[in-house]
C-alpha positions, 0 to 999 in steps of 0.5 A: 449937305445938311443946312438950316436955311435952304434958300440962304444956303442955295444962294451961297453955294451956287455963288461960291461954286458957280453952280446953278439951280437945277430945274429952278429948285432950291437945294439942288445945284449943278455946274452950269455946263452940266458936267461934274458933281451935283450938290444937294442941300437938305434941311431935314437929312443929315449929310450923306453921299449920293452915287448916281447910276444911269438906269435901274440895271446899272444901279442894281450892278453898282449896289452889288459891287459895293456890297462885295466891297464891304457895304451893307444894305440898310433897312429903310422906310422907302416910299413906293416910288423910291429911286434910291437904295440906302447902303452903309460903308464899313464904318457905318456911314450911310450913302445912297445909290440913285437910279438917275433914269427915273 
């Protein structure tokens, strides 16, 4: 979720949802149990969905599955150690498939 003040938003959303900072980092929140969706707050990026895959093989399979459903790969300036693939849904909304194993 795009925010203007990362620390303020982290404090608010962790309290609102009962989530904890993951690895003590502002902007990365997860349920205390470790089960359930994580929330990422970012001062620079616009709101988008991240889908997580367990490893590189699962990520590749998920990207292929989503493309077969109508998603398209997006040209992106990936960093050398990128663990994500950027796709667009049929409406043009960007989302990522992340290799959680990295």
